C-alpha positions in Angstrom: 87.0 94.4 12.9 89.7 91.5 13.2 89.1 88.2 13.0 85.8 86.0 12.9 84.9 85.6 16.8 84.1 89.7 16.4 82.2 89.1 13.7 79.7 87.0 16.4 80.0 90.1 18.6 79.2 92.6 16.1 76.3 90.5 14.6 75.0 90.0 18.6 75.6 93.7 19.3 73.5 95.0 16.0 70.4 92.4 16.9 70.3 93.6 21.0 69.7 96.8 20.2 66.6 96.3 17.7 64.6 93.9 20.0 63.0 94.4 23.8 63.7 90.6 25.0 68.2 91.0 24.6 68.5 88.4 26.7 66.9 85.7 24.0 69.2 86.7 22.0 72.0 83.9 20.8 74.2 83.8 17.9 76.2 80.4 17.2 79.2 80.4 14.9 79.9 77.6 12.6 82.8 78.1 10.3 84.4 76.3 7.7 87.3 76.5 5.2 85.5 78.7 3.3 82.7 80.5 4.8 81.5 81.4 8.0 77.5 80.5 9.0 76.5 82.8 12.4 72.7 82.0 13.2 70.8 84.2 14.6 68.1 83.2 17.4 65.5 85.9 19.1 62.4 86.0 20.5 59.6 84.4 17.6 57.9 87.6 18.7 60.3 89.9 17.5 62.0 88.1 14.7 59.7 91.3 12.4 62.6 93.7 14.4 65.5 92.1 13.2 63.8 91.4 9.2 62.1 94.6 8.8 60.0 96.3 5.9 60.9 94.1 2.8 63.9 92.7 5.0 66.1 95.7 4.6 66.9 95.8 8.5 68.8 91.9 8.0 70.2 92.9 4.3 71.7 95.5 5.4 73.5 93.8 8.8 74.7 90.7 6.5 75.9 93.9 4.8 77.9 95.5 7.3 78.9 91.6 8.6 80.2 90.6 4.8 82.0 94.1 4.6 83.9 93.1 7.8 85.0 89.2 6.5 88.6 88.0 6.7 90.2 87.9 3.6 88.4 84.9 1.5 85.8 83.9 3.6 82.0 84.1 2.9 79.7 85.1 5.3 76.0 84.0 6.1 74.2 85.4 8.5 71.2 83.4 8.7 67.5 83.8 11.2 66.6 80.4 13.1 63.6 80.1 14.7 64.2 78.6 19.0 
């Protein structure tokens, strides 16, 4: 993955593949000098699908995104309620 713009697209693709209401998925990117924050919003009824049992799915998404991060950048993926 090149650049942080594609990180947003990666997270959006992964989350949309998990939920039924894809139109309610949004990913907001906030960036500063040392980190990138990706805030993921889904329909409240589908939060469990993104979190997974014992948080396994969201942990896997976070691990994948961190592995694709640009050098020297810390990437955070957070779920937010609409």
